[in-house]
Wavefront OBJ file of the C-alpha trace (Angstrom):
o trace
v -43.732 0.665 -89.123
v -47.430 0.194 -88.476
v -49.795 3.119 -88.956
v -51.921 4.414 -86.096
v -55.023 2.524 -87.233
v -53.387 -0.918 -87.337
v -53.954 -3.678 -84.808
v -50.217 -3.787 -84.109
v -50.092 -0.090 -83.240
v -52.805 -0.555 -80.603
v -50.472 -2.377 -78.206
v -50.680 -0.795 -74.752
v -47.758 -1.617 -72.481
v -49.504 -0.431 -69.298
v -52.610 -2.524 -69.973
v -50.477 -5.518 -70.900
v -48.559 -5.178 -67.633
v -51.800 -5.162 -65.634
v -53.120 -8.232 -67.457
v -49.850 -10.102 -66.991
v -49.811 -9.217 -63.282
v -53.308 -10.691 -62.913
v -52.589 -13.875 -64.863
v -49.230 -14.444 -63.155
v -50.991 -15.608 -59.985
v -53.048 -18.130 -61.960
v -50.248 -19.659 -64.021
v -47.611 -19.632 -61.298
v -49.837 -20.865 -58.468
v -52.664 -22.900 -59.969
v -50.677 -24.354 -62.892
v -47.193 -24.076 -61.305
v -45.955 -23.020 -64.743
v -42.311 -23.129 -65.768
v -40.806 -21.711 -68.950
v -37.258 -22.633 -69.933
v -35.028 -21.469 -72.770
v -36.295 -17.903 -73.215
v -32.714 -16.916 -74.050
v -33.284 -18.693 -77.384
v -35.570 -15.879 -78.550
v -33.343 -13.607 -80.670
v -33.050 -9.868 -80.100
v -34.567 -9.174 -83.517
v -37.871 -10.334 -85.011
v -38.706 -14.021 -84.921
v -41.678 -16.327 -85.300
v -42.166 -18.370 -82.133
v -44.019 -21.555 -83.118
v -45.682 -23.525 -80.331
v -47.982 -26.484 -79.821
v -51.400 -25.685 -78.357
v -53.148 -27.351 -75.413
v -56.025 -27.013 -72.991
v -59.188 -26.717 -75.052
v -61.324 -23.600 -74.881
v -59.704 -22.549 -71.573
v -56.126 -22.820 -72.808
v -53.492 -20.933 -70.808
v -50.637 -21.447 -73.275
v -50.372 -17.751 -74.113
v -50.479 -16.653 -70.476
v -47.812 -19.163 -69.452
v -45.405 -17.872 -72.097
v -46.311 -14.181 -71.789
v -45.830 -14.051 -68.014
v -42.269 -15.371 -68.219
v -41.476 -13.430 -71.394
v -42.276 -10.093 -69.771
v -40.580 -11.118 -66.532
v -37.408 -11.800 -68.537
v -37.468 -8.967 -71.080
v -39.662 -6.242 -69.610
v -42.200 -4.206 -71.555
v -39.954 -2.355 -74.011
v -40.668 -4.925 -76.737
v -44.156 -6.424 -77.037
v -44.876 -10.073 -77.641
v -47.466 -10.257 -80.413
v -49.703 -13.312 -80.677
v -51.643 -14.492 -83.716
v -55.129 -15.619 -82.695
v -58.235 -17.191 -84.215
v -61.001 -14.988 -85.627
v -63.320 -16.016 -82.779
v -61.270 -13.871 -80.389
v -62.337 -10.777 -82.259
v -66.097 -11.098 -82.111
v -67.840 -8.354 -80.179
v -66.476 -5.631 -77.899
v -63.459 -7.596 -76.602
v -61.549 -7.307 -79.882
v -60.017 -3.958 -78.982
v -58.960 -5.251 -75.563
v -57.102 -8.201 -77.090
v -55.354 -6.015 -79.655
v -54.189 -3.644 -76.924
v -52.469 -6.590 -75.213
v -50.747 -7.774 -78.395
v -53.236 -10.433 -79.475
v -53.926 -9.837 -83.175
v -55.973 -11.568 -85.843
v -54.021 -14.387 -87.503
v -53.628 -13.072 -91.039
v -50.462 -12.943 -93.178
v -50.727 -9.152 -93.235
v -50.883 -8.805 -89.459
v -48.040 -11.275 -88.988
v -45.821 -9.384 -91.443
v -46.711 -6.067 -89.846
v -45.884 -7.291 -86.345
v -42.585 -8.856 -87.432
v -41.641 -5.613 -89.198
v -41.648 -3.851 -85.819
v -38.751 -6.071 -84.694
v -40.816 -7.953 -82.134
v -41.250 -11.707 -81.656
v -44.573 -13.075 -82.860
v -46.080 -16.154 -81.238
v -48.237 -18.519 -83.279
v -49.976 -21.818 -82.571
v -50.236 -23.318 -86.083
v -52.376 -26.256 -84.990
v -55.065 -23.950 -83.615
v -58.332 -25.654 -82.714
v -57.139 -28.917 -84.269
v -54.176 -29.057 -81.882
v -55.808 -27.638 -78.757
v -58.443 -30.395 -78.802
v -56.168 -33.325 -79.640
v -57.044 -36.469 -77.657
v -55.300 -36.722 -74.305
v -53.889 -40.090 -75.369
v -51.974 -38.172 -78.070
v -51.057 -35.224 -75.873
v -47.334 -35.613 -76.599
v -47.657 -35.682 -80.392
v -46.867 -32.616 -82.503
v -49.583 -32.387 -85.144
v -50.601 -29.157 -86.864
v -53.165 -30.854 -89.071
v -51.180 -30.119 -92.217
v -51.119 -26.354 -91.647
v -47.934 -24.789 -92.998
v -48.811 -21.113 -93.352
v -46.457 -20.262 -90.508
v -43.501 -21.392 -92.622
v -44.519 -19.125 -95.493
v -44.868 -16.234 -93.046
v -41.353 -16.752 -91.687
v -39.828 -17.141 -95.159
v -41.487 -14.022 -96.549
v -40.476 -11.956 -93.517
v -36.929 -13.347 -93.535
v -37.052 -14.231 -89.828
v -35.983 -17.338 -87.905
v -38.476 -19.806 -86.500
v -38.172 -20.386 -82.768
v -39.873 -23.676 -81.795
v -41.481 -23.928 -78.349
v -43.078 -27.008 -76.814
v -45.382 -27.335 -73.843
v -46.551 -30.256 -71.749
v -49.330 -30.580 -69.184
v -52.082 -28.471 -70.672
v -53.818 -31.442 -72.275
v -54.217 -32.992 -68.831
v -56.609 -30.302 -67.550
v -59.456 -32.650 -68.478
v -59.764 -35.830 -70.542
v -60.005 -35.091 -74.261
v -61.740 -38.020 -75.938
v -61.917 -36.865 -79.550
v -61.797 -33.767 -81.742
v -65.198 -34.851 -83.015
v -64.661 -34.270 -86.730
v -66.691 -37.415 -87.377
v -69.455 -36.158 -85.077
v -69.605 -32.796 -86.832
v -69.913 -34.601 -90.164
v -72.573 -36.968 -88.845
v -74.645 -34.025 -87.587
v -73.987 -32.136 -90.838
v -72.566 -29.179 -88.915
v -69.300 -28.781 -90.782
v -70.489 -26.250 -93.368
v -72.215 -24.129 -90.721
v -69.234 -24.327 -88.353
v -66.801 -23.299 -91.065
v -69.005 -20.351 -91.998
v -69.624 -19.127 -88.438
v -66.549 -20.228 -86.489
v -63.902 -21.287 -89.048
v -63.714 -24.786 -87.606
v -65.053 -28.233 -88.419
v -64.655 -30.048 -85.109
v -67.068 -30.902 -82.299
v -64.793 -31.955 -79.416
v -65.925 -34.385 -76.736
v -64.288 -34.165 -73.303
v -64.768 -35.400 -69.746
v -63.969 -33.093 -66.841
v -65.026 -31.375 -63.643
v -67.719 -30.521 -62.616
v -70.031 -31.336 -65.543
v -68.531 -34.619 -66.675
v -69.200 -35.328 -70.348
v -69.072 -32.216 -72.512
v -69.582 -31.748 -76.253
v -68.046 -28.256 -76.523
v -70.455 -27.091 -73.799
v -70.754 -26.973 -70.823
v -67.243 -25.738 -70.121
v -65.491 -27.776 -67.432
v -63.083 -26.184 -64.955
v -59.467 -27.028 -65.872
v -57.650 -29.231 -63.384
v -54.515 -27.728 -61.743
v -52.063 -29.523 -63.997
v -48.421 -28.457 -63.986
v -47.546 -26.784 -67.305
v -43.933 -26.770 -68.488
v -42.773 -24.969 -71.646
v -39.388 -25.294 -73.343
v -38.215 -22.732 -75.919
v -35.851 -24.412 -78.368
v -32.950 -22.917 -80.366
v -33.937 -20.750 -83.351
v -33.932 -22.170 -86.864
v -32.332 -19.972 -89.532
v -34.319 -21.063 -92.567
v -32.045 -19.666 -95.277
v -28.874 -20.946 -93.631
v -30.303 -24.469 -93.364
v -32.473 -24.730 -96.483
v -30.972 -22.224 -98.919
v -32.405 -19.211 -100.694
v -35.460 -21.051 -102.041
v -36.608 -23.285 -99.190
v -39.315 -25.866 -99.697
v -42.216 -25.131 -97.337
v -42.966 -28.796 -96.738
v -39.355 -29.603 -95.879
v -39.120 -26.701 -93.441
v -42.400 -27.699 -91.783
v -41.220 -31.289 -91.422
v -37.935 -30.141 -89.890
v -39.657 -27.788 -87.421
v -42.138 -30.427 -86.321
v -39.348 -32.981 -85.897
v -37.396 -30.559 -83.701
v -40.520 -29.879 -81.664
v -41.320 -33.571 -81.333
v -37.821 -34.257 -80.000
v -38.218 -31.389 -77.527
v -41.634 -32.593 -76.400
v -40.365 -36.157 -76.041
v -37.669 -34.781 -73.745
v -40.233 -33.027 -71.553
v -42.415 -36.156 -71.472
v -39.471 -38.314 -70.392
v -38.927 -36.048 -67.381
v -42.601 -35.870 -66.404
v -43.326 -38.353 -63.629
v -47.086 -38.113 -63.144
v -50.058 -36.636 -65.032
v -51.333 -33.349 -63.546
v -48.731 -33.395 -60.753
v -45.837 -33.077 -63.178
l 1 2 3 4 5 6 7 8 9 10 11 12 13 14 15 16 17 18 19 20 21 22 23 24 25 26 27 28 29 30 31 32 33 34 35 36 37 38 39 40 41 42 43 44 45 46 47 48 49 50 51 52 53 54 55 56 57 58 59 60 61 62 63 64 65 66 67 68 69 70 71 72 73 74 75 76 77 78 79 80 81 82 83 84 85 86 87 88 89 90 91 92 93 94 95 96 97 98 99 100 101 102 103 104 105 106 107 108 109 110 111 112 113 114 115 116 117 118 119 120 121 122 123 124 125 126 127 128 129 130 131 132 133 134 135 136 137 138 139 140 141 142 143 144 145 146 147 148 149 150 151 152 153 154 155 156 157 158 159 160 161 162 163 164 165 166 167 168 169 170 171 172 173 174 175 176 177 178 179 180 181 182 183 184 185 186 187 188 189 190 191 192 193 194 195 196 197 198 199 200 201 202 203 204 205 206 207 208 209 210 211 212 213 214 215 216 217 218 219 220 221 222 223 224 225 226 227 228 229 230 231 232 233 234 235 236 237 238 239 240 241 242 243 244 245 246 247 248 249 250 251 252 253 254 255 256 257 258 259 260 261 262 263 264 265 266 267 268 269
């Protein structure tokens, strides 16, 4: 169990409930969110692995969290692994009290040891700023740390796929080439742990290179939780990380293709 000074131990069910109540109106009304397949999350610990969409104003976590707590209540927290940038300044404690913890192997192991599900977006900034023309492509940018986390903790991976978030504005490029051209990559990695400079077009500012931040369009967001993957049962006692990653991404791609086939119109759903 986590000690009283750990990020995991800071989870506050009452605060989380209040935050979820506030965000429910946004995701259910503005984004008309729908989450299917929550019954695929096992009763014990699991690593829920999802694609990431929506740029700097992503609502992926809120969409999943609202339905998770509606389905399971507040007896078991949903922990979420997040980028270091979430923990700059006075808001760090607030995030930790709602289950959002720094994405480190130690924090992931600690959260899984409590018996709770842990949600991770392996693609991070690389995924959340993928071009809109590739919105239905699962691409974590070669990041496989999530597989190692699941193997070491001995927990299943639960894939989850989402569609719609990458339609909240038009994502032209991640801007890795632009960051290199402006010689910003070293500085960005040092300050923000990223090497992209995304270019988007949206409302009301039009063209944006990171800033200004456009208001997300009211696109319908649909998330599908897929059946859990028992790593040892499928890959043996000494699984190959690359093979597991490839299998997970293939399962997610098939799930996302299914959602895309049922989506009639951009934004409207």
